[in-house]
C-alpha positions as CSV (number, residue, x, y, z in Angstrom):
1,M,-11.2,-25.5,11.9
2,K,-8.7,-23.9,9.6
3,L,-7.8,-20.3,9.7
4,Q,-7.7,-20.3,5.9
5,G,-11.4,-20.9,5.8
6,L,-12.2,-18.2,8.2
7,R,-10.0,-15.7,6.4
8,A,-11.6,-16.6,3.1
9,L,-15.1,-16.1,4.6
10,V,-14.2,-12.6,5.9
11,A,-12.7,-11.6,2.5
12,I,-15.7,-12.8,0.6
13,V,-18.1,-10.9,2.9
14,D,-16.0,-7.8,2.5
15,H,-15.7,-7.9,-1.3
16,G,-18.9,-9.8,-2.3
17,S,-17.1,-12.1,-4.6
18,F,-14.8,-15.2,-4.6
19,S,-12.5,-13.7,-7.2
20,E,-11.8,-10.4,-5.4
21,A,-11.4,-12.3,-2.1
22,A,-8.8,-14.5,-3.8
23,L,-6.9,-11.4,-5.0
24,E,-6.8,-9.9,-1.5
25,L,-5.6,-13.2,0.0
26,G,-3.1,-13.8,-2.8
27,V,-4.4,-17.3,-3.7
28,S,-6.3,-18.8,-6.5
29,Q,-10.1,-18.6,-6.7
30,S,-10.3,-22.4,-6.5
31,T,-8.3,-22.3,-3.2
32,V,-10.9,-19.9,-1.8
33,S,-13.8,-22.1,-3.0
34,H,-12.2,-25.2,-1.5
35,A,-11.6,-23.4,1.9
36,I,-15.2,-22.3,2.1
37,A,-16.5,-25.7,1.1
38,E,-14.5,-27.3,3.9
39,L,-15.7,-24.7,6.4
40,E,-19.3,-25.2,5.5
41,E,-19.0,-28.9,5.7
42,E,-17.3,-28.8,9.1
43,L,-19.9,-26.4,10.5
44,G,-22.8,-28.1,8.8
45,V,-24.4,-24.9,7.6
46,R,-24.5,-22.8,4.4
47,L,-22.4,-19.6,5.0
48,L,-22.8,-18.0,1.6
49,E,-25.4,-17.6,-1.1
50,R,-23.8,-17.7,-4.5
51,G,-25.4,-15.9,-7.4
52,R,-24.7,-14.3,-10.8
53,F,-23.7,-11.1,-9.1
54,G,-21.4,-12.5,-6.5
55,A,-21.8,-13.9,-3.0
56,V,-23.6,-12.7,0.0
57,P,-23.5,-14.1,3.5
58,T,-26.5,-16.0,4.9
59,P,-27.6,-14.8,8.4
60,V,-25.5,-17.4,10.1
61,G,-22.7,-16.7,7.7
62,E,-22.8,-13.0,8.8
63,R,-22.5,-14.1,12.4
64,V,-19.7,-16.5,11.8
65,A,-17.8,-13.9,9.8
66,A,-18.1,-11.5,12.8
67,H,-16.5,-14.2,15.1
68,A,-13.9,-14.9,12.4
69,R,-12.9,-11.2,12.5
70,D,-12.5,-11.4,16.3
71,V,-10.3,-14.5,15.9
72,E,-8.0,-12.6,13.4
73,A,-7.8,-9.6,15.7
74,A,-7.0,-11.8,18.7
75,L,-4.2,-13.6,16.8
76,A,-2.7,-10.3,15.7
77,A,-2.8,-9.0,19.3
78,I,-1.1,-12.2,20.5
79,G,1.7,-11.7,18.0
80,Q,2.1,-8.0,18.8
81,E,2.1,-8.8,22.5
82,A,4.9,-11.3,22.1
83,S,7.0,-9.0,19.9
84,S,6.6,-6.0,22.3
85,H,7.8,-8.2,25.1
86,R,11.0,-8.6,23.1
87,E,11.2,-4.8,22.9
88,E,10.2,-4.9,19.2
89,L,6.8,-4.4,17.6
90,R,5.6,-6.0,14.4
91,G,2.3,-6.7,12.8
92,E,-0.5,-4.9,11.1
93,L,-2.5,-1.9,12.3
94,R,-5.6,-1.1,10.3
95,V,-6.8,2.5,10.4
96,S,-9.8,4.2,8.9
97,A,-9.8,7.9,8.4
98,I,-11.9,10.6,6.8
99,R,-10.0,12.3,4.0
100,S,-8.9,15.4,5.9
101,L,-7.6,13.4,8.9
102,A,-5.9,11.0,6.5
103,V,-4.0,13.9,5.0
104,H,-3.2,16.0,8.0
105,V,-3.0,13.5,10.9
106,L,-2.6,9.9,9.6
107,A,0.1,10.6,7.1
108,P,2.4,12.2,9.6
109,V,1.8,9.5,12.2
110,M,2.5,6.8,9.6
111,R,5.8,8.5,8.8
112,S,6.7,8.7,12.4
113,L,5.8,5.1,13.1
114,R,7.8,4.0,10.0
115,D,10.9,5.6,11.6
116,T,10.5,4.1,15.1
117,H,8.6,0.9,14.4
118,P,9.4,-0.2,10.8
119,D,7.9,-3.7,11.3
120,V,4.4,-2.3,12.0
121,K,2.5,-2.2,8.8
122,V,-0.2,0.5,8.8
123,T,-3.0,-0.2,6.3
124,V,-5.4,2.7,5.5
125,R,-9.1,2.6,4.7
126,E,-10.1,6.1,3.6
127,V,-13.8,6.7,4.3
128,A,-16.5,9.3,3.7
129,S,-17.4,11.6,6.5
130,W,-20.6,9.7,7.2
131,A,-20.5,9.1,10.9
132,R,-21.8,5.5,10.7
133,E,-19.1,4.2,8.4
134,P,-16.1,4.4,10.7
135,L,-18.2,2.9,13.5
136,S,-19.3,0.1,11.3
137,H,-15.7,-0.7,10.4
138,L,-14.7,-0.7,14.1
139,R,-17.6,-3.0,15.1
140,S,-17.1,-5.4,12.3
141,A,-13.3,-5.6,13.1
142,R,-12.4,-4.3,9.7
143,V,-10.2,-1.7,11.4
144,D,-8.5,-1.3,14.7
145,V,-8.6,2.5,15.0
146,A,-10.8,5.2,13.4
147,L,-9.9,8.9,12.9
148,T,-13.2,10.6,12.5
149,M,-15.6,13.3,13.6
150,S,-17.1,13.1,17.1
151,V,-19.2,10.0,17.5
152,L,-22.0,9.0,19.9
153,A,-22.1,5.3,20.7
154,E,-22.0,3.5,24.0
155,D,-19.6,0.8,22.9
156,V,-16.9,3.1,21.5
157,L,-14.1,5.0,23.2
158,F,-13.7,8.5,21.6
159,W,-11.1,11.2,22.4
160,D,-10.9,14.6,20.9
161,L,-7.7,15.5,19.1
162,F,-8.6,19.1,18.1
163,V,-11.3,21.3,16.7
164,D,-11.4,22.3,13.0
165,P,-12.9,25.7,12.4
166,Y,-15.1,26.4,9.4
167,V,-14.0,29.0,6.9
168,A,-15.6,30.8,3.9
169,V,-14.1,30.0,0.5
170,V,-15.1,33.0,-1.8
171,P,-14.3,34.0,-5.4
172,E,-11.2,36.0,-5.7
173,D,-13.1,39.0,-7.1
174,S,-15.9,38.8,-4.5
175,R,-17.1,41.8,-2.5
176,F,-15.6,40.4,0.7
177,R,-12.5,42.0,2.2
178,D,-9.6,39.9,3.5
179,G,-10.8,39.6,7.0
180,P,-13.4,37.8,9.1
181,V,-16.8,37.6,7.5
182,T,-20.1,37.1,9.3
183,L,-22.5,34.4,8.5
184,R,-25.3,36.9,8.1
185,D,-23.3,38.5,5.3
186,V,-22.4,35.2,3.7
187,I,-26.0,34.0,3.4
188,K,-26.8,36.9,1.1
189,E,-24.8,34.9,-1.5
190,P,-25.5,31.4,-2.9
191,V,-24.1,29.1,-0.2
192,I,-22.4,25.8,-1.0
193,L,-22.4,23.1,1.7
194,N,-21.2,19.5,2.0
195,N,-24.1,17.0,1.8
196,G,-23.0,14.9,4.7
197,P,-22.2,15.1,8.4
198,C,-19.2,17.3,7.6
199,S,-21.7,20.2,7.3
200,W,-23.9,19.5,10.3
201,P,-22.3,22.0,12.7
202,M,-22.5,24.7,10.1
203,R,-26.1,23.9,9.1
204,S,-27.0,24.2,12.7
205,A,-25.4,27.6,13.0
206,L,-27.1,28.8,9.8
207,L,-30.5,27.5,10.8
208,N,-30.2,29.3,14.2
209,L,-29.4,32.4,12.3
210,E,-32.1,32.0,9.6
211,P,-34.7,29.2,10.2
212,E,-35.7,29.2,6.5
213,F,-32.1,28.9,5.2
214,R,-31.5,26.5,2.3
215,P,-28.1,26.0,0.6
216,A,-27.9,26.8,-3.2
217,H,-25.7,23.6,-3.7
218,E,-25.1,20.5,-1.6
219,I,-22.0,18.7,-2.8
220,A,-20.2,15.5,-1.7
221,E,-16.6,16.3,-2.8
222,D,-14.6,19.1,-1.2
223,S,-12.8,19.7,-4.5
224,T,-16.0,20.1,-6.3
225,M,-17.2,22.7,-3.8
226,V,-14.0,24.8,-4.3
227,A,-14.3,24.4,-8.1
228,L,-17.9,25.9,-8.0
229,V,-16.5,28.8,-6.0
230,A,-13.7,29.3,-8.6
231,R,-16.4,29.6,-11.2
232,G,-18.3,32.3,-9.3
233,L,-21.2,30.0,-8.4
234,G,-21.3,30.8,-4.7
235,V,-19.5,30.8,-1.3
236,A,-18.5,27.5,0.2
237,L,-18.6,27.1,4.0
238,M,-16.1,24.3,4.8
239,P,-13.9,23.0,7.6
240,A,-10.5,24.5,7.2
241,L,-8.7,21.1,6.8
242,T,-10.9,20.2,3.9
243,V,-10.0,23.2,1.8
244,D,-7.5,22.7,-1.1
245,P,-7.5,26.2,-2.7
246,L,-7.8,26.7,-6.4
247,P,-6.8,29.8,-8.5
248,G,-9.6,32.3,-8.4
249,T,-10.6,31.6,-4.8
250,R,-9.8,33.1,-1.4
251,T,-10.2,31.5,2.0
252,L,-11.5,33.8,4.8
253,P,-12.0,33.2,8.5
254,L,-15.5,33.6,10.0
255,A,-16.4,36.1,12.6
256,E,-18.5,33.5,14.4
257,Q,-16.9,30.4,16.0
258,V,-18.2,27.3,14.2
259,D,-16.1,24.2,14.3
260,R,-16.2,20.4,14.2
261,R,-14.6,18.1,16.7
262,L,-12.1,15.6,15.3
263,G,-10.7,12.7,17.2
264,V,-9.8,9.0,17.5
265,A,-12.2,6.2,18.2
266,V,-11.5,2.6,19.2
267,L,-13.4,-0.3,20.8
268,P,-12.4,-0.9,24.4
269,K,-11.1,-4.4,23.6
270,A,-8.6,-2.9,21.1
271,M,-6.8,-1.1,23.9
272,K,-5.1,-4.4,24.7
273,T,-3.4,-4.5,21.3
274,P,0.2,-3.1,21.6
275,A,0.1,-1.4,18.1
276,V,-3.1,0.4,19.0
277,R,-1.5,1.7,22.2
278,V,1.6,2.8,20.3
279,F,-0.5,4.6,17.7
280,L,-2.5,6.4,20.4
281,E,0.7,7.4,22.3
282,R,2.1,8.9,19.0
283,L,-1.1,10.9,18.7
284,R,-0.5,12.2,22.2
285,E,3.0,13.3,21.3
286,M,1.9,15.0,18.1
287,F,-1.1,16.7,19.8
288,P,-0.2,17.4,23.4
289,D,-3.5,19.1,24.2
290,C,-5.6,16.2,22.9
291,A,-7.8,14.1,25.2
292,V,-6.1,10.8,24.6
293,P,-5.2,9.4,28.0
294,P,-1.8,8.1,29.2
295,L,-1.9,4.4,28.3
296,R,-1.0,1.5,30.6
297,A,0.0,-1.9,29.2
298,P,-1.4,-5.3,30.2
299,G,0.9,-7.3,32.4
300,G,1.9,-4.4,34.6
301,G,3.8,-2.1,32.3
302,S,3.3,1.4,31.0
303,R,4.8,1.7,27.5
304,H,6.6,5.0,26.8
305,A,9.3,6.1,24.4
306,D,12.7,5.7,26.2
307,G,13.6,9.3,25.5
308,G,16.6,8.3,23.4
309,G,14.7,8.9,20.1
310,N,14.9,5.2,19.0
311,G,11.3,4.4,19.7
312,Q,12.0,1.5,22.0
313,L,9.4,0.6,24.6
314,V,10.3,0.7,28.3
315,E,8.4,-1.1,31.0
316,R,7.2,1.0,34.0
317,P,5.2,-0.3,36.9
318,A,1.5,0.1,36.4
319,D,-1.8,-1.6,36.9
320,D,-3.3,-3.8,34.2
321,L,-5.2,-1.9,31.6
322,D,-8.9,-2.5,31.6
323,R,-12.0,-0.6,30.8
324,A,-12.3,0.9,34.3
325,Q,-8.7,2.4,33.9
326,V,-9.5,3.8,30.5
327,L,-12.7,5.4,31.9
328,S,-10.7,6.9,34.8
329,D,-8.0,8.3,32.5
330,V,-10.5,9.8,30.2
331,Q,-12.3,11.6,33.1
332,V,-9.1,12.9,34.5
333,L,-8.0,14.3,31.1
334,G,-11.4,15.9,30.3
335,G,-12.2,13.4,27.6
336,R,-15.3,11.4,27.3
337,V,-16.5,7.9,26.5
338,V,-19.4,7.9,24.0
């Protein structure tokens, strides 16, 4: 079985067409078609249904694609393991992130990794704040790490990085003073909320305050919310990291403490991938109070920066990393597995 066929299948499932899959793989469309034909002939099943509007996987094709993703991930981990043993790290690390974390967390981490591990290529998949999307990308092996809001799933490891407080974005000439404002005062104005999970903690707080509360506007894009405020159409209640102020607006703290928990999620099996461990260690360095545990490397070594500023990895005696060790580390550090 050729890897080219498996990679072609994954690309077609991701993009829904042979032509876009060919662009991603950097080959001709006929090469992709030939690879799929060979794979289907070898397996003796139809993997894709072709139609006027693209290609979709058959039920067995969907299952084969999931295994193909695991094969690709395993091959990447093998290559990274070998390179880390040579005290170098190379390969691809795929990260999904909601927009605010992509801007304020992922970008600085990518810059830091570029300086210390230039042969690690970080590819970014920016996602909406919908809770199911980052988890879907992890489970389907489209990404190795997800930066997202708190998630609840038995098969995912999640660690808090920090909390992001909600603020009120008000028109510049509004009646509010430049100090903390109460939610009870804010809801006297037309309220603008995000229409996804980003607003759930705030919705809960507002409904506890006023069971009949309904927002005046529910908006998907953060920039649109702020633009409505600038036009005097209401007050936006938003997480602080999502606010890009516009002229004609002011951002005020809230008297009440309402926040969202932001963190990093991985599948347990990803913890054996060297680039994932390096990424998590860099998060620990940047956010010392976060819940990411100290990481131990397979083969009896704990990987740490050598202290000389060159980002080399140094072996230290340690037990093999497995799920039990991860669970233990999380409990010690006050994190949680969800």
